[in-house]
Backbone bond lengths (Angstrom), bond angles and torsions (degrees), N, CA, C in turn:
res aa  C-N    CA-C-N  psi(-1)  N-CA   C-N-CA  omega(-1)  CA-C   N-CA-C  phi
1 X - - - 1.406 - - 1.584 104.39 -
2 X 1.225 120.97 126.64 1.474 123.38 -179.36 1.579 105.12 -97.24
3 X 1.385 111.96 148.51 1.435 117.24 -177.11 1.461 112.73 -63.12
4 X 1.403 120.25 -29.31 1.422 120.86 176.63 1.527 114.32 -59.75
5 X 1.324 115.19 -35.47 1.472 121.12 178.56 1.489 107.87 -60.71
6 X 1.335 120.41 -43.39 1.472 122.41 -174.66 1.536 107.40 -72.05
7 X 1.324 119.51 -36.55 1.541 118.26 -179.00 1.428 108.54 -71.29
8 X 1.355 123.27 -43.20 1.454 124.49 -178.88 1.569 107.31 -64.78
9 X 1.349 119.81 -39.03 1.421 122.04 178.97 1.523 108.60 -61.02
10 X 1.250 118.11 -53.15 1.478 122.23 176.84 1.510 113.11 -55.24
11 X 1.286 121.71 -39.55 1.419 121.98 178.44 1.489 109.60 -71.84
12 X 1.312 123.16 -38.67 1.463 122.63 175.26 1.544 112.74 -66.35
13 X 1.172 117.49 -37.82 1.455 117.66 177.51 1.566 108.77 -65.91
14 X 1.392 114.94 -37.84 1.429 118.48 177.93 1.561 110.25 -64.33
15 X 1.300 117.25 -37.64 1.460 116.86 175.40 1.584 115.01 -67.51
16 X 1.318 113.83 -35.05 1.443 118.61 174.21 1.549 110.22 -64.75
17 X 1.304 115.72 -43.60 1.450 120.12 179.47 1.494 110.89 -60.02
18 X 1.400 115.60 -44.13 1.484 119.74 179.36 1.474 112.62 -59.15
19 X 1.366 120.36 -23.85 1.432 119.47 -177.57 1.566 112.60 -82.13
20 X 1.236 120.06 -10.10 1.409 125.29 -175.86 1.599 109.48 -54.97
21 X 1.347 116.39 -49.21 1.530 115.51 175.98 1.464 117.67 -54.83
22 X 1.358 113.80 -37.54 1.570 121.05 175.63 1.437 111.63 -66.38
23 X 1.319 115.44 -41.06 1.485 121.27 -178.57 1.541 109.07 -63.49
24 X 1.422 114.45 -45.31 1.499 116.78 -177.87 1.506 113.05 -83.11
25 X 1.352 118.12 -14.79 1.464 117.91 -175.95 1.511 113.04 -83.41
26 X 1.310 111.79 178.50 1.503 121.59 -178.12 1.523 108.58 -81.26
27 X 1.327 117.56 -46.62 1.496 119.78 -172.84 1.520 108.60 -80.06
28 X 1.290 117.28 138.52 1.472 123.27 -179.33 1.521 108.23 -124.36
29 X 1.411 115.44 153.93 1.478 117.21 171.82 1.477 110.72 -63.19
30 X 1.272 116.36 167.77 1.499 124.77 174.01 1.442 108.73 -68.39
31 X 1.387 118.34 147.23 1.405 123.56 178.13 1.496 117.62 -55.06
32 X 1.423 109.42 -40.91 1.424 115.70 178.73 1.565 113.53 -61.95
33 X 1.376 114.46 -35.40 1.485 119.31 -179.07 1.548 106.91 -76.38
34 X 1.296 122.62 -35.26 1.444 120.85 179.84 1.622 105.45 -67.37
35 X 1.348 118.39 -49.95 1.485 118.52 -175.29 1.511 112.42 -64.34
36 X 1.269 119.69 -42.28 1.521 121.89 177.63 1.585 108.45 -61.32
37 X 1.357 113.86 -42.07 1.508 113.02 -177.98 1.582 108.46 -67.69
38 X 1.303 114.20 -43.59 1.541 114.68 177.77 1.477 113.40 -54.50
39 X 1.405 117.88 -44.32 1.432 123.32 -179.33 1.599 111.97 -62.74
40 X 1.316 112.88 -45.43 1.538 115.76 -178.37 1.526 108.53 -72.79
41 X 1.329 122.49 -39.52 1.421 119.40 174.16 1.437 116.48 -60.76
42 X 1.346 115.89 -32.07 1.516 122.55 177.23 1.515 108.40 -65.69
43 X 1.369 112.36 -41.14 1.526 115.48 -179.36 1.472 110.77 -63.13
44 X 1.376 116.99 -40.18 1.502 121.87 -176.43 1.574 104.10 -71.50
45 X 1.293 121.31 -35.70 1.436 123.68 -176.69 1.567 110.35 -66.81
46 X 1.336 113.12 -38.41 1.501 121.04 172.90 1.564 109.38 -58.03
47 X 1.295 116.77 -45.77 1.446 124.06 -179.48 1.522 109.19 -60.46
48 X 1.385 116.13 -44.23 1.457 118.11 178.33 1.540 108.36 -61.42
49 X 1.296 120.95 -46.34 1.446 122.49 -179.14 1.479 111.41 -58.26
50 X 1.268 120.22 -45.00 1.464 123.04 178.99 1.536 114.28 -64.54
51 X 1.394 116.85 -24.57 1.399 122.46 -179.89 1.643 107.08 -93.82
52 X 1.215 119.39 4.92 1.442 125.14 -178.72 1.460 113.40 61.32
53 X 1.413 121.64 34.25 1.422 128.15 177.57 1.488 105.48 -97.62
54 X 1.332 115.49 76.05 1.420 120.80 -171.45 1.473 112.66 -71.64
55 X 1.364 122.96 -36.10 1.397 121.86 173.76 1.544 113.78 -61.13
56 X 1.296 114.63 -39.96 1.486 120.67 178.60 1.496 108.95 -66.42
57 X 1.299 117.45 -39.28 1.481 120.69 178.03 1.564 111.66 -62.11
58 X 1.304 112.13 -46.16 1.518 118.78 177.53 1.491 114.52 -56.84
59 X 1.415 111.92 -44.66 1.487 117.85 176.42 1.489 114.77 -70.73
60 X 1.306 114.06 -32.36 1.543 119.11 175.74 1.512 107.52 -67.04
61 X 1.311 123.29 -38.91 1.464 123.52 179.82 1.598 108.61 -64.18
62 X 1.287 114.32 -34.15 1.507 114.78 174.87 1.461 114.41 -63.38
63 X 1.301 115.67 -36.93 1.472 118.68 179.54 1.517 110.96 -76.55
64 X 1.339 117.46 -33.14 1.413 115.60 172.83 1.510 115.91 -67.63
65 X 1.302 116.36 -33.40 1.443 118.93 174.70 1.477 110.12 -67.04
66 X 1.322 122.62 -40.25 1.458 122.62 177.53 1.551 107.68 -59.38
67 X 1.282 118.43 -45.22 1.419 116.39 177.04 1.473 118.92 -63.95
68 X 1.337 115.54 -31.78 1.390 124.82 169.45 1.421 113.57 -57.16
69 X 1.352 111.98 -47.04 1.552 117.35 178.79 1.498 109.63 -61.27
70 X 1.329 120.05 -39.98 1.457 123.25 -179.92 1.513 111.76 -65.22
71 X 1.367 112.53 -37.90 1.491 117.77 176.09 1.555 113.00 -61.39
72 X 1.241 113.80 -47.87 1.494 125.40 -178.74 1.612 105.25 -60.11
73 X 1.289 112.42 -47.96 1.508 113.95 -176.56 1.474 111.75 -70.57
74 X 1.366 119.62 -21.14 1.377 119.47 176.37 1.529 112.40 -77.32
75 X 1.273 116.56 -31.55 1.453 124.99 176.73 1.592 112.98 -70.29
76 X 1.227 115.32 -24.82 1.519 116.94 -179.31 1.406 115.18 -81.22
């Protein structure tokens, strides 16, 4: 395990945690913003996987799921 993997993992979980107020709140980001963010985060996650940064990838998936929740909430 490299230290960069742990740092990136912590930052990604921090980003996921920061989205909780948006998930619980009334106001949601625009659909286009959610979708573009999901696409770009997925590209970054693929990079983490190819670099064998598995902790970072797992945390990135958590952030992607949070953005997917916001996207679904926006559509409802």
